[in-house]
Backbone as a printed PyTorch tensor [residue, N CA C, xyz], in Angstrom:
tensor([[[  6.0990,   0.9330, -17.6780],
         [  5.5630,   0.6740, -18.7870],
         [  6.7010,   1.0950, -19.9160]],

        [[  7.2910,   1.9610, -19.8140],
         [  8.2840,   2.3930, -20.8100],
         [  9.4980,   1.4740, -20.7950]],

        [[  9.8440,   1.0820, -19.5770],
         [ 11.0070,   0.2480, -19.7360],
         [ 10.3420,  -1.2280, -20.2120]],

        [[  9.2170,  -1.5270, -20.2850],
         [  8.8060,  -2.8560, -20.6630],
         [  8.8510,  -2.6140, -22.4060]],

        [[  8.3240,  -1.4920, -22.7470],
         [  8.3760,  -1.3110, -24.0510],
         [  9.9250,  -1.1780, -24.5570]],

        [[ 10.8170,  -0.5890, -23.9540],
         [ 12.0830,  -0.6010, -24.3890],
         [ 12.7590,  -2.1100, -24.5750]],

        [[ 12.1810,  -2.9130, -23.3740],
         [ 12.7130,  -4.3010, -23.3780],
         [ 12.1520,  -5.2680, -24.4270]],

        [[ 11.0210,  -4.8360, -24.7750],
         [ 10.3350,  -5.5600, -26.1700],
         [ 11.0190,  -5.1500, -27.4710]],

        [[ 11.3510,  -3.8150, -27.6270],
         [ 12.1690,  -3.1960, -28.8060],
         [ 13.2830,  -3.7620, -28.6480]],

        [[ 14.2300,  -4.1310, -27.5310],
         [ 15.1880,  -4.6480, -27.5990],
         [ 15.5690,  -6.0780, -27.8890]],

        [[ 14.3900,  -6.6810, -27.5000],
         [ 14.3430,  -8.2690, -27.8230],
         [ 13.8980,  -8.3100, -29.3630]],

        [[ 13.1310,  -7.3950, -29.9080],
         [ 12.7780,  -7.6170, -31.3230],
         [ 14.2260,  -7.1180, -32.3460]],

        [[ 14.8330,  -6.1540, -31.6280],
         [ 16.1400,  -5.9010, -32.4920],
         [ 17.1850,  -7.1720, -32.4000]],

        [[ 16.9500,  -7.4410, -31.0500],
         [ 17.9320,  -8.9480, -30.8750],
         [ 17.5580,  -9.9630, -32.0830]],

        [[ 16.0840, -10.3510, -32.0480],
         [ 15.7750, -11.3210, -32.7890],
         [ 16.0560, -11.0790, -34.3370]],

        [[ 15.8270,  -9.5620, -34.7730],
         [ 15.9640,  -9.6510, -36.1260],
         [ 17.6340,  -9.8070, -36.3710]],

        [[ 18.3210,  -9.0630, -35.6740],
         [ 19.8860,  -9.2160, -35.8010],
         [ 20.4180, -10.6310, -35.9490]],

        [[ 19.5330, -11.7240, -35.4180],
         [ 19.7500, -13.1330, -35.1020],
         [ 19.2690, -13.8430, -36.1820]],

        [[ 18.2420, -12.9930, -37.0830],
         [ 17.8070, -13.7710, -38.1950],
         [ 16.6390, -14.3890, -37.7950]],

        [[ 15.9580, -14.0710, -36.8380],
         [ 14.5560, -14.8610, -36.2070],
         [ 13.6550, -13.6330, -36.1600]],

        [[ 12.5630, -13.9210, -36.7370],
         [ 11.2140, -13.0830, -36.7480],
         [ 10.1470, -13.7990, -36.2310]],

        [[  9.5090, -13.1480, -35.5250],
         [  8.0970, -13.9910, -34.8890],
         [  6.7940, -13.7410, -35.8990]],

        [[  6.2070, -14.5970, -36.3490],
         [  4.8450, -14.6060, -37.0920],
         [  3.9120, -15.5540, -36.3300]],

        [[  3.1030, -15.0520, -35.7630],
         [  2.1980, -15.8030, -35.1150],
         [  2.5820, -16.7810, -34.4400]],

        [[  3.6780, -16.6180, -33.8180],
         [  4.1230, -17.4370, -32.4710],
         [  5.1870, -18.4300, -33.2880]],

        [[  5.2590, -18.5660, -34.5820],
         [  6.5680, -19.3200, -35.1210],
         [  7.4950, -18.5110, -35.4890]],

        [[  8.8620, -18.8670, -35.4720],
         [  9.9170, -18.4490, -36.0890],
         [ 10.1620, -18.7530, -37.4070]],

        [[ 10.4930, -17.5840, -38.4010],
         [ 11.0330, -17.6310, -39.3690],
         [ 12.4650, -18.1480, -39.7440]],

        [[ 12.7830, -18.5470, -40.6650],
         [ 14.3800, -19.1010, -40.8360],
         [ 15.0470, -17.8210, -41.4140]],

        [[ 16.3470, -18.0340, -40.9290],
         [ 17.1940, -16.7110, -41.5750],
         [ 17.1660, -16.5250, -43.0000]],

        [[ 17.5460, -15.5740, -43.5420],
         [ 17.8410, -15.7120, -45.0590],
         [ 18.8200, -16.6250, -45.4660]],

        [[ 19.7160, -16.4700, -44.9140],
         [ 20.7780, -17.5690, -45.1360],
         [ 20.2360, -19.0440, -45.3120]],

        [[ 19.5640, -19.4810, -43.9760],
         [ 19.2530, -20.7820, -43.9030],
         [ 17.9040, -20.9640, -44.9710]],

        [[ 17.2120, -19.8960, -45.4320],
         [ 16.2720, -20.1830, -46.6220],
         [ 17.1940, -20.0760, -47.6470]],

        [[ 17.9400, -19.4920, -48.0000],
         [ 18.8680, -19.4430, -49.1440],
         [ 19.6180, -20.9460, -49.4270]],

        [[ 20.0220, -21.5480, -48.5360],
         [ 20.7870, -22.7810, -48.3070],
         [ 19.7530, -23.9110, -48.7090]],

        [[ 18.3900, -23.8270, -48.1740],
         [ 17.5040, -24.9240, -48.3760],
         [ 17.2790, -24.7050, -49.7650]],

        [[ 16.6890, -23.4580, -50.1800],
         [ 16.1920, -23.4000, -51.4150],
         [ 17.1900, -23.7390, -52.5410]],

        [[ 18.4840, -23.5810, -51.9840],
         [ 19.6790, -24.1600, -53.1560],
         [ 19.7470, -25.6150, -52.8930]],

        [[ 19.6000, -26.1440, -52.0100],
         [ 19.5690, -27.6340, -52.2390],
         [ 18.6190, -28.2570, -52.8460]],

        [[ 17.4490, -27.6210, -53.1490],
         [ 16.2300, -28.0550, -53.6700],
         [ 16.4810, -27.6330, -55.4350]],

        [[ 17.4250, -26.7470, -55.8470],
         [ 17.5470, -26.3860, -57.1350],
         [ 16.4780, -25.2740, -57.6090]],

        [[ 16.3570, -24.5970, -56.3620],
         [ 15.3410, -23.6130, -56.6590],
         [ 16.2980, -22.2580, -56.7120]],

        [[ 17.2550, -22.0050, -57.7490],
         [ 18.0780, -20.8930, -57.7820],
         [ 17.5820, -19.6500, -57.7770]],

        [[ 16.6820, -19.0900, -58.2560],
         [ 16.0880, -17.9240, -58.4150],
         [ 15.7930, -17.4150, -56.8930]],

        [[ 15.0610, -18.3770, -56.2090],
         [ 14.8320, -18.0220, -54.6900],
         [ 16.2090, -17.9140, -53.7740]],

        [[ 16.6600, -19.0420, -54.1040],
         [ 18.1160, -19.2250, -53.2720],
         [ 18.7950, -17.7920, -53.6560]],

        [[ 18.8830, -17.2600, -54.6930],
         [ 19.7890, -16.1210, -55.2350],
         [ 19.3110, -14.9460, -54.1110]],

        [[ 18.0320, -14.7720, -54.3640],
         [ 17.1030, -13.5730, -53.4960],
         [ 17.5710, -13.7510, -52.2710]],

        [[ 17.2480, -15.2030, -51.3730],
         [ 17.5740, -15.0550, -50.1420],
         [ 19.0350, -14.7910, -49.7490]],

        [[ 19.9820, -15.5800, -50.5240],
         [ 21.4210, -15.4470, -50.0580],
         [ 22.1280, -14.0240, -50.2760]],

        [[ 21.5190, -13.2250, -51.3280],
         [ 22.1000, -11.8980, -51.4310],
         [ 21.5520, -11.1110, -50.5400]],

        [[ 20.1740, -11.2170, -49.7080],
         [ 19.6720, -10.5890, -48.5100],
         [ 20.6520, -10.9960, -47.4160]],

        [[ 21.0700, -12.2090, -47.1160],
         [ 21.9010, -12.6190, -46.3170],
         [ 23.1740, -12.2060, -45.9980]],

        [[ 23.9000, -12.0980, -47.3390],
         [ 25.3780, -11.3810, -47.4450],
         [ 25.1210,  -9.6950, -47.3500]],

        [[ 24.0490,  -9.4000, -47.3390],
         [ 23.9330,  -7.8220, -47.1430],
         [ 24.1110,  -7.6980, -45.6070]],

        [[ 23.4600,  -8.5530, -44.6630],
         [ 23.3770,  -8.4510, -43.3940],
         [ 24.8720,  -8.8190, -43.0640]],

        [[ 25.4110,  -9.9740, -43.2680],
         [ 26.5510, -10.7280, -42.9350],
         [ 27.4290, -11.4200, -44.1830]],

        [[ 28.5310, -11.1980, -44.2620],
         [ 29.3900, -11.9920, -45.4130],
         [ 29.6760, -13.6520, -44.7980]],

        [[ 29.5390, -14.1520, -45.6610],
         [ 29.5130, -15.6750, -45.8040],
         [ 30.1570, -16.1840, -46.9230]],

        [[ 31.3030, -17.0270, -46.6150],
         [ 31.9970, -17.7660, -47.8030],
         [ 31.1010, -18.6610, -48.4190]],

        [[ 30.3010, -19.2960, -47.4630],
         [ 29.5550, -20.3730, -48.4610],
         [ 28.1700, -19.8630, -49.2350]],

        [[ 27.7530, -18.6630, -48.7130],
         [ 26.8890, -17.9580, -49.4170],
         [ 27.2660, -17.5440, -50.7020]],

        [[ 28.3420, -16.9640, -50.4940],
         [ 28.9700, -16.2580, -51.9400],
         [ 29.3140, -17.4720, -52.9470]],

        [[ 29.7780, -18.6440, -52.4470],
         [ 29.9440, -20.0310, -53.2800],
         [ 28.4790, -20.3760, -53.7480]],

        [[ 27.4130, -20.4280, -52.9520],
         [ 26.0850, -20.9850, -53.4960],
         [ 25.5580, -20.0320, -54.6060]],

        [[ 26.0420, -18.7120, -54.2500],
         [ 25.3140, -17.5690, -55.2350],
         [ 26.2090, -17.5670, -56.5910]],

        [[ 27.5230, -17.8470, -56.2410],
         [ 28.3700, -18.2790, -57.7990],
         [ 27.6800, -19.3330, -58.2730]],

        [[ 27.3800, -20.3780, -57.7630],
         [ 26.7970, -21.7170, -58.4470],
         [ 25.6040, -21.5020, -58.9310]],

        [[ 24.4310, -20.8010, -58.1030],
         [ 23.4430, -20.5130, -58.4830],
         [ 23.4340, -19.7330, -60.0640]],

        [[ 23.8070, -18.6870, -59.7090],
         [ 24.1980, -17.8690, -61.1460],
         [ 24.8050, -18.7880, -62.1040]],

        [[ 25.7620, -19.3150, -62.0930],
         [ 26.4070, -20.2160, -62.9640],
         [ 25.1750, -21.3760, -63.5540]],

        [[ 24.4750, -21.8690, -62.7830],
         [ 23.6230, -22.8680, -63.4940],
         [ 22.4020, -22.0110, -63.9080]],

        [[ 22.0960, -20.6680, -63.8180],
         [ 21.3410, -19.8020, -64.6250],
         [ 21.9100, -19.4590, -65.8440]],

        [[ 23.2400, -19.6440, -66.2600],
         [ 23.9870, -19.1960, -67.1670],
         [ 24.2450, -17.6560, -67.0530]],

        [[ 24.5880, -17.2890, -66.0910],
         [ 24.6520, -15.9880, -65.6430],
         [ 26.0830, -15.7710, -65.1530]],

        [[ 27.2030, -15.9830, -66.2090],
         [ 28.3640, -16.2930, -65.7530],
         [ 29.2430, -15.0050, -65.3090]],

        [[ 28.7440, -13.8990, -65.6560],
         [ 29.5080, -12.7070, -64.9990],
         [ 29.2620, -12.6030, -63.5860]],

        [[ 27.9350, -12.9950, -63.2020],
         [ 27.5080, -12.7330, -61.9670],
         [ 28.2040, -13.7960, -61.1010]],

        [[ 28.4670, -15.0430, -61.7190],
         [ 28.9560, -16.2990, -61.2130],
         [ 30.4770, -15.7480, -60.7150]],

        [[ 31.0420, -15.2920, -61.8180],
         [ 32.4750, -14.8900, -61.7230],
         [ 32.6200, -13.9950, -60.3630]],

        [[ 31.5260, -12.8500, -60.4440],
         [ 31.8130, -11.8380, -59.6070],
         [ 31.4780, -12.5560, -57.9510]],

        [[ 30.7960, -13.5780, -57.7410],
         [ 30.5220, -13.9450, -56.4750],
         [ 31.7030, -15.0940, -55.9740]],

        [[ 32.4090, -15.9490, -57.1920],
         [ 33.7140, -16.4360, -56.8950],
         [ 34.5670, -15.5340, -56.4400]],

        [[ 34.8670, -14.2160, -56.9860],
         [ 35.8640, -13.4250, -56.6160],
         [ 35.5160, -12.8450, -55.1680]],

        [[ 34.3840, -12.6290, -54.7890],
         [ 34.0800, -12.2300, -53.4550],
         [ 34.1760, -13.3930, -52.6000]],

        [[ 34.1130, -14.7190, -52.9990],
         [ 34.5760, -15.5670, -51.9260],
         [ 35.7310, -15.7850, -51.6540]],

        [[ 36.6900, -15.5050, -52.7540],
         [ 38.2520, -15.7280, -52.6390],
         [ 38.5360, -14.5770, -51.6980]],

        [[ 38.1500, -13.2640, -52.0720],
         [ 38.4910, -12.1940, -51.3210],
         [ 37.9430, -12.2910, -49.7910]],

        [[ 36.9380, -12.9850, -49.6690],
         [ 36.4280, -13.1400, -47.9390],
         [ 37.3830, -14.4700, -47.3910]],

        [[ 37.5220, -15.3740, -47.8670],
         [ 38.1420, -16.2250, -47.1550],
         [ 39.3280, -17.0780, -48.2270]],

        [[ 39.6970, -16.7630, -49.0990],
         [ 40.6990, -17.1810, -50.1700],
         [ 40.2690, -18.2460, -50.8140]],

        [[ 41.1230, -18.8480, -52.0650],
         [ 40.5250, -19.7770, -52.9350],
         [ 41.0060, -20.9850, -52.8250]],

        [[ 40.2280, -21.9700, -53.2530],
         [ 40.7300, -23.3450, -53.2620],
         [ 40.2650, -24.2680, -54.5720]],

        [[ 40.4160, -25.2780, -54.6990],
         [ 40.3310, -25.7810, -56.1460],
         [ 39.1140, -25.9000, -56.6430]],

        [[ 38.0170, -26.2400, -55.5980],
         [ 36.5780, -25.9810, -56.2650],
         [ 35.8990, -24.7610, -56.4900]],

        [[ 36.6730, -23.5910, -55.8740],
         [ 36.2740, -22.1880, -56.2700],
         [ 37.0300, -21.8620, -57.7750]],

        [[ 38.1570, -22.2450, -57.7720],
         [ 38.8020, -21.9670, -58.9260],
         [ 38.4170, -22.6060, -60.2050]],

        [[ 37.9350, -23.9600, -59.9560],
         [ 37.3910, -24.6190, -60.9310],
         [ 36.2780, -24.0250, -61.3830]],

        [[ 35.3730, -23.8390, -60.5830],
         [ 34.0020, -23.1810, -60.9850],
         [ 34.0180, -22.0330, -61.5350]],

        [[ 35.0230, -21.1230, -61.4670],
         [ 35.4720, -20.0470, -62.0770],
         [ 36.1050, -20.1570, -63.3820]],

        [[ 36.6240, -21.2920, -63.5240],
         [ 37.1000, -21.5610, -64.7280],
         [ 36.3250, -21.8770, -65.7410]],

        [[ 35.1840, -22.5940, -65.0270],
         [ 34.0540, -23.1520, -66.0390],
         [ 33.0780, -21.8030, -66.3390]],

        [[ 33.2450, -21.0930, -65.3850],
         [ 32.4050, -20.0090, -66.0020],
         [ 33.0850, -19.1380, -67.1580]],

        [[ 34.5060, -18.9340, -67.0050],
         [ 35.2170, -18.4660, -68.2060],
         [ 35.1920, -19.1350, -69.2730]],

        [[ 35.2500, -20.6010, -69.1780],
         [ 35.1830, -21.3530, -70.4570],
         [ 33.7030, -21.1020, -71.0210]],

        [[ 32.9590, -21.1790, -70.1910],
         [ 31.3740, -21.0170, -70.9790],
         [ 31.0580, -19.6660, -71.6650]],

        [[ 32.0000, -18.6660, -71.2430],
         [ 31.9430, -17.2870, -71.6420],
         [ 32.8880, -17.2230, -72.7900]],

        [[ 33.4960, -18.3610, -73.1690],
         [ 34.3870, -18.4680, -74.3120],
         [ 35.6230, -17.4100, -74.2000]],

        [[ 36.0880, -17.3740, -72.8200],
         [ 37.1730, -16.6460, -72.4020],
         [ 38.1230, -17.7220, -71.9810]],

        [[ 38.9790, -18.2500, -73.0520],
         [ 39.6980, -19.4380, -72.7810],
         [ 41.0130, -19.0560, -72.1040]],

        [[ 41.8050, -18.0300, -72.1240],
         [ 42.8070, -17.6930, -71.5750],
         [ 42.4320, -17.7070, -69.7640]],

        [[ 41.4490, -16.9750, -69.4860],
         [ 41.1380, -16.8920, -68.3120],
         [ 40.9790, -17.9080, -67.3330]],

        [[ 40.0530, -18.8700, -68.4570],
         [ 39.6890, -20.2290, -67.8040],
         [ 40.9970, -21.2560, -67.6810]],

        [[ 41.9820, -21.1710, -68.7390],
         [ 43.1700, -21.8930, -68.6680],
         [ 43.8410, -21.5500, -67.1990]],

        [[ 43.9750, -20.4730, -67.1340],
         [ 44.4790, -19.9050, -65.6210],
         [ 43.9620, -20.2310, -64.4770]],

        [[ 42.4710, -20.2550, -64.3680],
         [ 41.8670, -20.7170, -63.3920],
         [ 41.9560, -22.1800, -62.8290]],

        [[ 42.0200, -22.9090, -64.2000],
         [ 42.2260, -24.3420, -64.1760],
         [ 43.6090, -24.7590, -63.5990]],

        [[ 44.5060, -23.9700, -63.9500],
         [ 45.9100, -24.0670, -63.3700],
         [ 45.8310, -23.8140, -61.7150]],

        [[ 45.2150, -22.5380, -61.4740],
         [ 45.0840, -22.4600, -60.2340],
         [ 44.4150, -23.3970, -59.1830]],

        [[ 43.5700, -23.7930, -59.7950],
         [ 42.6720, -25.1670, -59.3750],
         [ 43.5410, -26.1230, -58.8510]],

        [[ 44.3640, -26.3690, -59.9510],
         [ 45.3970, -27.7790, -59.5250],
         [ 46.6260, -27.2570, -58.7610]],

        [[ 47.0800, -26.1600, -58.8320],
         [ 47.8810, -25.5700, -57.8330],
         [ 47.3640, -25.5690, -56.4470]],

        [[ 46.1990, -25.5710, -56.1950],
         [ 45.6160, -25.4620, -55.1270],
         [ 45.2690, -26.9950, -54.3590]],

        [[ 45.1260, -27.9670, -55.6530],
         [ 44.9560, -29.3510, -54.9300],
         [ 45.1950, -30.0200, -56.0730]],

        [[ 46.3570, -30.5070, -56.1940],
         [ 46.7160, -31.4050, -57.5430],
         [ 45.9450, -32.7860, -57.4590]],

        [[ 45.2850, -33.0660, -56.6980],
         [ 44.4730, -34.2000, -56.6540],
         [ 43.0030, -34.1500, -56.9820]],

        [[ 42.5580, -32.7910, -57.4540],
         [ 41.3560, -32.4440, -57.6960],
         [ 40.7320, -32.9280, -59.2020]],

        [[ 40.6800, -33.9850, -59.3290],
         [ 40.4080, -34.7410, -60.8910],
         [ 39.4810, -33.8710, -61.6950]],

        [[ 38.3240, -33.2560, -60.8220],
         [ 37.3130, -32.4340, -61.7060],
         [ 38.0990, -31.5490, -62.5320]],

        [[ 39.1330, -30.6180, -61.9260],
         [ 39.7750, -29.6390, -62.3280],
         [ 40.6800, -30.1480, -63.7320]],

        [[ 41.2570, -31.1460, -63.6270],
         [ 41.9250, -31.9110, -64.6840],
         [ 40.7340, -32.3810, -65.8510]],

        [[ 39.8380, -32.8020, -65.5370],
         [ 38.7870, -33.3420, -66.4810],
         [ 38.2020, -32.0820, -67.3490]],

        [[ 37.6030, -31.2130, -66.6710],
         [ 37.3490, -29.9510, -67.0000],
         [ 38.2680, -29.2570, -68.0370]],

        [[ 39.1730, -29.0160, -67.6160],
         [ 40.7250, -28.3960, -68.4350],
         [ 40.5850, -29.3490, -69.6700]],

        [[ 41.0880, -30.5450, -69.5400],
         [ 41.2560, -31.4120, -70.6020],
         [ 39.8490, -31.3060, -71.4820]],

        [[ 38.8990, -31.5710, -71.0600],
         [ 37.5730, -31.1960, -72.2820],
         [ 37.4550, -30.0200, -72.9710]],

        [[ 38.0170, -28.8500, -72.1610],
         [ 38.0860, -27.6090, -72.7990],
         [ 38.9700, -27.8050, -73.9840]],

        [[ 40.0930, -28.3770, -73.9120],
         [ 41.0350, -28.3290, -74.9560],
         [ 40.5160, -29.6400, -76.0490]],

        [[ 40.0120, -30.7510, -75.8870],
         [ 39.2420, -31.5980, -76.6000],
         [ 38.2790, -30.9160, -77.4620]],

        [[ 37.3800, -30.1020, -76.8080],
         [ 36.3270, -29.2690, -77.4830],
         [ 36.8500, -28.2200, -78.4220]],

        [[ 38.1950, -27.9610, -78.2430],
         [ 38.7570, -26.6610, -79.0400],
         [ 39.7500, -27.5890, -80.2470]],

        [[ 39.7350, -28.9270, -80.0670],
         [ 40.3760, -29.5050, -80.9440],
         [ 41.8800, -29.9040, -80.5910]],

        [[ 42.1330, -29.1830, -79.6110],
         [ 43.7280, -29.3990, -78.9970],
         [ 44.1340, -30.6060, -78.3740]],

        [[ 43.9220, -31.8260, -79.0920],
         [ 44.1740, -33.0350, -78.5460],
         [ 45.6510, -33.4610, -77.8110]],

        [[ 46.6270, -32.8540, -78.2600],
         [ 47.7050, -33.0190, -77.7040],
         [ 47.8140, -32.0290, -76.2920]],

        [[ 47.4680, -31.1690, -76.2330],
         [ 47.3930, -30.6940, -74.9930],
         [ 46.3150, -31.3270, -73.9180]],

        [[ 45.3440, -31.6980, -74.3410],
         [ 44.2130, -32.5340, -73.5580],
         [ 44.9060, -33.7340, -73.1190]],

        [[ 45.7800, -34.3870, -73.7350],
         [ 46.3240, -35.5330, -73.4900],
         [ 47.4240, -35.3260, -72.2350]],

        [[ 48.0460, -34.3150, -72.4510],
         [ 48.9020, -33.7770, -71.4630],
         [ 48.3800, -33.4500, -70.2620]],

        [[ 47.1950, -32.9450, -70.2630],
         [ 46.6160, -32.6600, -68.8900],
         [ 46.2780, -33.8770, -68.2870]],

        [[ 45.5840, -34.7550, -69.1570],
         [ 44.8800, -35.8560, -68.5550],
         [ 46.2860, -36.8930, -68.1410]],

        [[ 47.4540, -36.8370, -68.8570],
         [ 48.5100, -37.5870, -68.2900],
         [ 49.3060, -37.0020, -66.8540]],

        [[ 49.0960, -35.5730, -66.7690],
         [ 49.3250, -34.9130, -65.6130],
         [ 48.6340, -35.3310, -64.2120]],

        [[ 47.2560, -35.2610, -64.8470],
         [ 46.3490, -35.4940, -63.5720],
         [ 46.4600, -37.1200, -63.2800]],

        [[ 46.7340, -37.9540, -64.2360],
         [ 46.7040, -39.6160, -63.8420],
         [ 48.1610, -39.7700, -63.0670]],

        [[ 49.1960, -38.7770, -63.3670],
         [ 50.4420, -39.0280, -62.3910],
         [ 50.0740, -38.6980, -61.0020]],

        [[ 49.2000, -37.7140, -60.5810],
         [ 48.9240, -37.2350, -59.2540],
         [ 47.6920, -38.0430, -58.8450]],

        [[ 46.8200, -38.5220, -59.7810],
         [ 45.7720, -39.4350, -59.1940],
         [ 45.4480, -40.6450, -60.1530]],

        [[ 46.3830, -41.7680, -60.0150],
         [ 46.3780, -42.7830, -60.5890],
         [ 45.1190, -43.5540, -60.7110]],

        [[ 44.5650, -43.6150, -59.7580],
         [ 43.0960, -44.3520, -59.5720],
         [ 41.9780, -43.5210, -60.2270]],

        [[ 42.0590, -42.6670, -60.8380],
         [ 40.8690, -41.4230, -61.3160],
         [ 40.2260, -42.0520, -62.3600]],

        [[ 39.2010, -42.5560, -62.3270],
         [ 38.3460, -43.3190, -63.0810],
         [ 37.6360, -42.3790, -64.2640]],

        [[ 37.5010, -41.2580, -63.7300],
         [ 37.1440, -40.0910, -64.8200],
         [ 38.2640, -39.7630, -65.7650]],

        [[ 39.5920, -39.4810, -65.2490],
         [ 40.7510, -39.3400, -66.1340],
         [ 41.0630, -40.3240, -67.0550]],

        [[ 40.7730, -41.5800, -66.4120],
         [ 40.9460, -42.7830, -67.3510],
         [ 39.8740, -42.8920, -68.5560]],

        [[ 38.7550, -42.5840, -68.1080],
         [ 37.4990, -42.4360, -69.1590],
         [ 37.8800, -41.4450, -70.2160]],

        [[ 38.5910, -40.3310, -69.9790],
         [ 38.9180, -39.0490, -70.7360],
         [ 40.0810, -39.4250, -71.6330]],

        [[ 40.8070, -40.2390, -71.1060],
         [ 41.9950, -40.4400, -71.9840],
         [ 41.5960, -41.6650, -73.1000]],

        [[ 40.5410, -42.2820, -72.6950],
         [ 39.8310, -43.2730, -73.5560],
         [ 39.1620, -42.4730, -74.9250]],

        [[ 38.7720, -41.2370, -74.9370],
         [ 38.1150, -40.6510, -75.8510],
         [ 39.0230, -39.4410, -76.6840]],

        [[ 40.2990, -39.4960, -75.8570],
         [ 41.3160, -38.6420, -76.9100],
         [ 41.6440, -39.0180, -77.9810]],

        [[ 41.4950, -39.1610, -79.2990],
         [ 41.7930, -39.7480, -80.3200],
         [ 43.7270, -39.7580, -80.1780]],

        [[ 43.9250, -40.8210, -81.0050],
         [ 45.4230, -41.2680, -81.0230],
         [ 46.3550, -40.1170, -82.0250]],

        [[ 47.2190, -39.8920, -81.7850],
         [ 48.0740, -39.0420, -82.6910],
         [ 48.1630, -39.3400, -84.2450]]])
């Protein structure tokens, strides 16, 4: 009998460690899966709660990125930056991560930091049009039309077929 109880306890521990809990015969989704599912539906409060629980159990690059985006969408820019940094620490950065981080800095009005992150995004992938466009728009919004034009021109040299960059080039006033 004691052996059977120990076996059941071990099975229960294994199920919990693997994100599977039994309730009335049906297994629940892991916090990670629930977080990803609620994120895809745009339910950022729920998603953040689930994904924070998930990364407490096991770090995940994808969960850190979704946490960053979720906080960004809620205009919680400091938290977004924090999770982008965790994603970078965990697996390294890429153009998407640096661009997202730059957008958070831009929206916090920390333009020097945003500038550095847009540059990192483009260094990571010089064919990532979104980084060029976000960077150029930041300069358009601040009235730096010459700098915006330079950024768009650089982007078009690297991505000549980018409709997005061509569209932005059309809205930058001539000198």
